[in-house]
N, C-alpha and C positions, 0 to 999 in steps of 0.2 A: 464430562463431555456434555455439550449442549447441542440440541437440535433446534434449529430455527428455520422458518420458511418466510418467504415474502408474504405480507398480509394480502388477503384477497383484493382489497381496494387498490393496493399498490400494483399488484399483478395486472389488474384491469387497465391501469394506465400504461403498462409496458415493462415494469421491472421484472427481472428474471433472477432466480436463485443463484445462478452462476455468476451474475454481476456482483451480487452481495458477497459471494464466496471470494471473488477476486479482490474486492475492496478489503475484506477482513484479513486476507493473508498477504496483502501487499507490503512492500518495504515501508511505504509511507505510513500505513496503519501501524506497523511495528514501531516506527519512530514515535508516532503519536502515543501509543501505549507506554513505551519506555519513558517518554518525557512528561506526558500529561498525567498518567496514572501512577508513575513511579513503581510499576509492578514488574520488575525484571529480576530473574535469577539466571545469570549467564550460564550456569552449569546445566540448566534445563533445556529441553528442546524448544520451548516457547515461553512467552511471558505468562505469568499467572494472571488470569483474567476471571473475575467473578461474574455471576449472572447480572448483577446490577451494572457493573462497568461495561459489560458487553452490550447491554441494551442502550448505553449512552454513546456508543462509538459513532463517529460521523461518517455515515455512508454518503457518498456524493449524490447530490440531487441531479436528476436528469429532466430537462424540459423536452418532452417527446415531440413537442410542436417545432422545436429547433432541429433542423435537419442534421447539423453538425453533431449536436449532443446525442440525438437518436442513433446516428451512425456510429459514434464512439461506443455507445452501449452495445449495439449489435456486434461490433468488432471485438469488444471485450468478451462477450458471450461465446463467439466463434473461437477465439483464441483459447479460452478456458476449455472448450470442448476438445480442441486439439491436444492440450496439455493432459487432460484427463484420459484421453484415448491413447496416450503414449506416442502421438505423432509429432510431438514437440517436447522439448525438455526444459526443466527449470533453469533459468539463467540464459536461455536462448532468445531468439528473436521475438517469439510470441510473448514470453514472459516480460521482456523489455517493453514491447508495445502496449501490453496491459498496464504496466506501471506508468508509462508516459500518458496514456489516455486517462487513467484515473487521476493523475496529478493535474491534468488539464481541467477535468471536471471539478476538482477541488479548488481550482483557481491558482495553482502553484506554477511558478516559472521554472525554466530550466536551471536557473541559479539556485532556486529553492531546492530542487531535486538534487543538485550536486551537494548542497549543504547537508541534506538528509542523509545521503550516501556517506558523506564524510563523517557525520556524527555516528552513524551505525558502524562504520569501520573502526571506530575507537573503542567499541565494546571488546571485552576480553574474548580470546578465542573460545568458541563453544559450538555445540551442535546448532544452536539457534543462528549464530553468525554464518556457519557453513551453509545452512539451508537458505539464508537470505542471499548469499553470494556464492552459489555453487561453482562459479568460474574463478573464484578468488576475490579477495577483498580489494576494492579499488584503492589506488593511491590517493589518500586524503590530504597529503601534505600541501599541495598548492592551494587547494580550496581553504584549508584551515588557516594558512598563512594570510591569505587575502582577508578572511573574515576576522582574524584577530586584529588586523589594522582597522577595519571598519566597524567592528562590533557584531554580535550575533544578529542575524536578520530576524525580523518578525514574520513568521510564516502565517498565512491567512487561514489556517485550519480553525475550526470552531473551538471555542473554549470549553 
């Protein structure tokens, strides 16, 4: 178990621990860990992540002078609060809104998001997959068929 907090200088600019939590447990981050770090054991509840790899994960940058980005950060924090308080559930509207806002801050398109979901849906059934998709795994067939014709998209996540 790791305990991390937002650095004081980042907190002063506006970053919140709940924003970082949302990024770390997002489906997009799971995809990044599975693909970039190749650290996955489908039988486990989560990917195996070391201290060094955790420190290298790409938390989205937020320009707090940009109203849209600052609003996205605030909405993510508010939605995390509702999830943590049990007023919302994983896989529900708040969960989806967090994922979409994070993907926007990462510079990903809706098509990139569909590809990520399709890739995650190909993982063997496990607790990790059930936690990523509590309402059931989305049908990946149409997206995978389209991408097999065009080739795998290059996602703009940091290397």
